[in-house]
FITIDREN-122678 format. One line per field, with one value per residue: residue number from 1; residue in one letter; x, y negated, z negated of N, C-alpha, C in turn. Coordinates in nm, 3 decimals, padded with zeros to 5 digits. Layout:
# residues N
resi <- c(NUM, ...)
resn <- c(A, ...)
n.x <- c(X, ...)
n.y <- c(Y, ...)
n.z <- c(Z, ...)
ca.x <- c(X, ...)
ca.y <- c(Y, ...)
ca.z <- c(Z, ...)
c.x <- c(X, ...)
c.y <- c(Y, ...)
c.z <- c(Z, ...)
This chain:
# residues 116
resi <- c(1, 2, 3, 4, 5, 6, 7, 8, 9, 10, 11, 12, 13, 14, 15, 16, 17, 18, 19, 20, 21, 22, 23, 24, 25, 26, 27, 28, 29, 30, 31, 32, 33, 34, 35, 36, 37, 38, 39, 40, 41, 42, 43, 44, 45, 46, 47, 48, 49, 50, 51, 52, 53, 54, 55, 56, 57, 58, 59, 60, 61, 62, 63, 64, 65, 66, 67, 68, 69, 70, 71, 72, 73, 74, 75, 76, 77, 78, 79, 80, 81, 82, 83, 84, 85, 86, 87, 88, 89, 90, 91, 92, 93, 94, 95, 96, 97, 98, 99, 100, 101, 102, 103, 104, 105, 106, 107, 108, 109, 110, 111, 112, 113, 114, 115, 116)
resn <- c(X, X, X, X, X, X, X, X, X, X, X, X, X, X, X, X, X, X, X, X, X, X, X, X, X, X, X, X, X, X, X, X, X, X, X, X, X, X, X, X, X, X, X, X, X, X, X, X, X, X, X, X, X, X, X, X, X, X, X, X, X, X, X, X, X, X, X, X, X, X, X, X, X, X, X, X, X, X, X, X, X, X, X, X, X, X, X, X, X, X, X, X, X, X, X, X, X, X, X, X, X, X, X, X, X, X, X, X, X, X, X, X, X, X, X, X)
n.x <- c(00.364, 00.053, -00.012, -00.131, -00.097, -00.073, -00.071, -00.064, 00.083, 00.139, 00.378, 00.534, 00.379, 00.402, 00.679, 00.712, 00.545, 00.682, 00.920, 00.820, 00.703, 00.928, 01.046, 00.885, 00.631, 00.269, 00.060, -00.228, -00.381, -00.413, -00.427, -00.512, -00.599, -00.696, -00.960, -01.005, -00.818, -00.921, -01.158, -01.048, -00.900, -01.106, -01.235, -01.030, -00.871, -00.580, -00.255, -00.074, -00.041, 00.102, 00.132, 00.112, 00.175, 00.099, -00.161, -00.405, -00.722, -00.846, -00.601, -00.308, -00.273, -00.532, -00.665, -00.525, -00.611, -00.884, -00.873, -00.753, -00.958, -01.151, -01.019, -00.841, -00.609, -00.481, -00.202, -00.016, 00.211, 00.355, 00.452, 00.666, 00.790, 00.829, 01.037, 01.039, 01.077, 00.847, 00.620, 00.670, 00.648, 00.376, 00.252, 00.315, 00.190, -00.075, -00.118, 00.039, 00.229, 00.485, 00.738, 00.846, 01.086, 01.086, 01.330, 01.371, 01.579, 01.604, 01.699, 01.623, 01.344, 01.314, 01.430, 01.248, 01.011, 01.081, 01.040, 00.783)
n.y <- c(00.517, 00.515, 00.345, 00.314, 00.091, 00.095, -00.077, -00.247, -00.475, -00.761, -00.856, -00.626, -00.480, -00.650, -00.640, -00.366, -00.356, -00.529, -00.380, -00.143, -00.245, -00.344, -00.103, -00.016, 00.082, 00.090, -00.103, -00.012, -00.116, -00.269, -00.209, -00.276, -00.139, 00.184, 00.253, 00.082, 00.192, 00.447, 00.378, 00.234, 00.437, 00.606, 00.444, 00.372, 00.591, 00.651, 00.771, 00.813, 00.750, 00.523, 00.508, 00.348, 00.472, 00.382, 00.181, -00.076, 00.023, 00.283, 00.527, 00.593, 00.868, 00.966, 00.851, 00.976, 01.243, 01.213, 01.123, 01.343, 01.526, 01.424, 01.454, 01.719, 01.740, 01.502, 01.285, 01.174, 00.969, 00.918, 00.627, 00.529, 00.400, 00.561, 00.807, 01.087, 01.433, 01.607, 01.453, 01.430, 01.696, 01.736, 01.553, 01.660, 01.907, 01.821, 01.739, 01.543, 01.440, 01.358, 01.186, 00.866, 00.687, 00.387, 00.137, 00.139, 00.199, 00.076, 00.281, 00.510, 00.504, 00.518, 00.771, 00.936, 00.892, 01.003, 01.268, 01.318)
n.z <- c(00.273, 00.103, -00.188, -00.523, -00.787, -01.133, -01.425, -01.733, -01.757, -01.584, -01.474, -01.452, -01.271, -01.049, -00.998, -00.934, -00.712, -00.535, -00.498, -00.380, -00.147, -00.019, 00.038, 00.235, 00.188, 00.156, -00.044, -00.191, -00.388, -00.717, -01.067, -01.411, -01.629, -01.765, -01.697, -01.476, -01.305, -01.247, -01.111, -00.896, -00.775, -00.695, -00.504, -00.321, -00.252, -00.264, -00.153, -00.349, -00.699, -00.917, -01.248, -01.561, -01.889, -02.149, -02.220, -02.290, -02.424, -02.233, -02.209, -02.001, -01.983, -02.033, -01.814, -01.609, -01.640, -01.579, -01.315, -01.193, -01.238, -01.068, -00.825, -00.767, -00.618, -00.642, -00.655, -00.910, -01.060, -01.364, -01.530, -01.771, -02.086, -02.292, -02.403, -02.478, -02.519, -02.580, -02.491, -02.220, -02.133, -02.192, -02.019, -01.765, -01.792, -01.804, -01.550, -01.422, -01.145, -01.145, -01.343, -01.426, -01.586, -01.770, -01.840, -01.483, -01.198, -00.859, -00.693, -00.835, -00.820, -00.544, -00.490, -00.625, -00.478, -00.234, -00.271, -00.206)
ca.x <- c(00.271, -00.044, 00.010, -00.203, -00.012, -00.153, 00.008, -00.130, 00.173, 00.138, 00.515, 00.576, 00.308, 00.460, 00.811, 00.692, 00.488, 00.791, 01.009, 00.751, 00.687, 01.061, 01.072, 00.798, 00.505, 00.151, -00.005, -00.373, -00.443, -00.352, -00.521, -00.441, -00.651, -00.728, -01.090, -00.986, -00.741, -01.014, -01.246, -00.967, -00.870, -01.231, -01.264, -00.921, -00.811, -00.438, -00.176, 00.002, -00.069, 00.208, 00.050, 00.170, 00.119, 00.038, -00.240, -00.517, -00.841, -00.817, -00.457, -00.270, -00.297, -00.676, -00.698, -00.467, -00.700, -01.008, -00.842, -00.732, -01.089, -01.215, -00.943, -00.733, -00.489, -00.427, -00.061, -00.004, 00.340, 00.343, 00.564, 00.661, 00.911, 00.838, 01.131, 01.043, 01.051, 00.710, 00.523, 00.699, 00.584, 00.230, 00.211, 00.323, 00.084, -00.205, -00.135, 00.125, 00.315, 00.621, 00.752, 00.949, 01.110, 01.124, 01.345, 01.425, 01.650, 01.551, 01.738, 01.544, 01.210, 01.328, 01.453, 01.124, 00.915, 01.124, 00.991, 00.646)
ca.y <- c(00.585, 00.425, 00.360, 00.235, 00.058, 00.075, -00.118, -00.361, -00.589, -00.815, -00.867, -00.491, -00.450, -00.732, -00.587, -00.239, -00.389, -00.581, -00.269, -00.053, -00.316, -00.345, 00.033, 00.010, 00.145, 00.004, -00.107, -00.012, -00.197, -00.275, -00.201, -00.299, -00.051, 00.319, 00.252, 00.021, 00.288, 00.552, 00.319, 00.204, 00.565, 00.652, 00.361, 00.355, 00.720, 00.634, 00.894, 00.826, 00.652, 00.499, 00.463, 00.330, 00.564, 00.312, 00.064, -00.096, 00.098, 00.419, 00.545, 00.651, 01.012, 00.987, 00.818, 01.085, 01.359, 01.184, 01.119, 01.483, 01.590, 01.376, 01.504, 01.804, 01.723, 01.367, 01.276, 01.065, 00.960, 00.838, 00.536, 00.509, 00.370, 00.668, 00.906, 01.200, 01.559, 01.659, 01.380, 01.466, 01.826, 01.720, 01.485, 01.757, 02.006, 01.759, 01.715, 01.441, 01.490, 01.321, 01.086, 00.766, 00.622, 00.246, 00.066, 00.224, 00.131, 00.091, 00.412, 00.613, 00.500, 00.565, 00.917, 00.998, 00.884, 01.092, 01.403, 01.330)
ca.z <- c(00.185, 00.040, -00.331, -00.621, -00.901, -01.255, -01.541, -01.797, -01.752, -01.448, -01.425, -01.413, -01.145, -00.944, -00.968, -00.864, -00.581, -00.452, -00.463, -00.287, -00.020, 00.040, 00.087, 00.349, 00.148, 00.154, -00.174, -00.169, -00.491, -00.849, -01.179, -01.536, -01.735, -01.720, -01.629, -01.344, -01.225, -01.201, -01.011, -00.778, -00.708, -00.632, -00.387, -00.225, -00.215, -00.230, -00.143, -00.473, -00.804, -01.015, -01.360, -01.694, -01.989, -02.261, -02.179, -02.381, -02.386, -02.186, -02.182, -01.873, -01.991, -02.016, -01.675, -01.529, -01.647, -01.507, -01.171, -01.151, -01.235, -00.944, -00.711, -00.818, -00.537, -00.663, -00.696, -01.007, -01.127, -01.486, -01.551, -01.916, -02.163, -02.392, -02.351, -02.570, -02.451, -02.590, -02.408, -02.081, -02.110, -02.195, -01.896, -01.656, -01.819, -01.777, -01.407, -01.362, -01.037, -01.181, -01.449, -01.403, -01.715, -01.772, -01.713, -01.378, -01.090, -00.725, -00.643, -00.903, -00.760, -00.406, -00.494, -00.665, -00.368, -00.125, -00.300, -00.158)
c.x <- c(00.180, -00.044, -00.074, -00.111, -00.100, -00.059, -00.060, -00.044, 00.184, 00.280, 00.568, 00.509, 00.371, 00.597, 00.800, 00.638, 00.597, 00.884, 00.945, 00.735, 00.820, 01.097, 00.982, 00.666, 00.392, 00.087, -00.155, -00.443, -00.364, -00.462, -00.443, -00.496, -00.678, -00.860, -01.080, -00.913, -00.832, -01.104, -01.169, -00.932, -00.992, -01.258, -01.157, -00.858, -00.664, -00.368, -00.098, -00.041, 00.055, 00.138, 00.127, 00.101, 00.041, -00.027, -00.352, -00.641, -00.803, -00.669, -00.433, -00.295, -00.445, -00.718, -00.644, -00.562, -00.829, -00.985, -00.823, -00.864, -01.166, -01.153, -00.825, -00.602, -00.424, -00.282, -00.046, 00.132, 00.321, 00.471, 00.560, 00.796, 00.930, 00.927, 01.148, 01.004, 00.909, 00.609, 00.545, 00.633, 00.434, 00.180, 00.212, 00.212, -00.053, -00.221, -00.051, 00.216, 00.461, 00.619, 00.869, 00.965, 01.153, 01.241, 01.408, 01.491, 01.580, 01.576, 01.657, 01.403, 01.215, 01.345, 01.325, 01.024, 00.952, 01.078, 00.850, 00.643)
c.y <- c(00.480, 00.450, 00.263, 00.215, 00.027, 00.044, -00.240, -00.488, -00.638, -00.827, -00.731, -00.453, -00.524, -00.679, -00.456, -00.264, -00.439, -00.469, -00.178, -00.116, -00.319, -00.209, 00.071, 00.077, 00.042, 00.012, -00.116, -00.098, -00.192, -00.265, -00.222, -00.218, 00.087, 00.325, 00.192, 00.117, 00.395, 00.498, 00.288, 00.331, 00.614, 00.575, 00.367, 00.485, 00.705, 00.770, 00.921, 00.716, 00.644, 00.436, 00.460, 00.426, 00.489, 00.183, 00.045, -00.021, 00.240, 00.430, 00.601, 00.801, 01.043, 00.960, 00.925, 01.204, 01.334, 01.179, 01.260, 01.560, 01.549, 01.440, 01.587, 01.792, 01.586, 01.374, 01.152, 01.074, 00.867, 00.756, 00.497, 00.474, 00.476, 00.778, 01.020, 01.325, 01.608, 01.586, 01.411, 01.599, 01.816, 01.653, 01.579, 01.861, 01.951, 01.716, 01.605, 01.506, 01.463, 01.216, 00.996, 00.688, 00.477, 00.228, 00.158, 00.137, 00.160, 00.233, 00.525, 00.620, 00.557, 00.718, 00.991, 01.003, 00.975, 01.235, 01.426, 01.319)
c.z <- c(00.122, -00.111, -00.413, -00.741, -01.022, -01.371, -01.601, -01.794, -01.607, -01.391, -01.379, -01.282, -01.029, -00.901, -00.889, -00.723, -00.486, -00.406, -00.358, -00.149, 00.054, 00.100, 00.204, 00.316, 00.147, 00.015, -00.149, -00.271, -00.619, -00.953, -01.308, -01.652, -01.676, -01.646, -01.489, -01.250, -01.166, -01.091, -00.882, -00.702, -00.631, -00.503, -00.279, -00.176, -00.175, -00.220, -00.272, -00.570, -00.892, -01.135, -01.492, -01.790, -02.096, -02.212, -02.280, -02.331, -02.349, -02.149, -02.042, -01.870, -01.969, -01.872, -01.580, -01.525, -01.571, -01.356, -01.118, -01.149, -01.109, -00.821, -00.762, -00.739, -00.556, -00.710, -00.783, -01.075, -01.247, -01.502, -01.698, -01.976, -02.271, -02.335, -02.451, -02.493, -02.460, -02.502, -02.260, -02.046, -02.104, -02.067, -01.777, -01.670, -01.784, -01.632, -01.345, -01.257, -01.068, -01.291, -01.415, -01.532, -01.695, -01.866, -01.608, -01.271, -00.956, -00.674, -00.707, -00.844, -00.619, -00.402, -00.531, -00.549, -00.252, -00.148, -00.244, -00.009)
């Protein structure tokens, strides 16, 4: 699967990239802000976006909404350390395909990706 990784932390992006590569997925690109994520999605048309919720500038939620406006079929999984019920509901309501809570294990990421 072709995947775009969005996180403001380079170490997190690197870890996710290593895991996805090990699983046999192709990384189409990386972004560290919401604005970069939107532009990367527009240019690369990945099959899936793994996006952090909290980033400087435009949040993951705002970027999610803009990506979904560009492509209503976009599949965006939000990756977040925030583990509160209300935010989970809001993310799904705003178009997130799934939610992955940090810290996560290899098996959790693998199980999530098998749903696509």
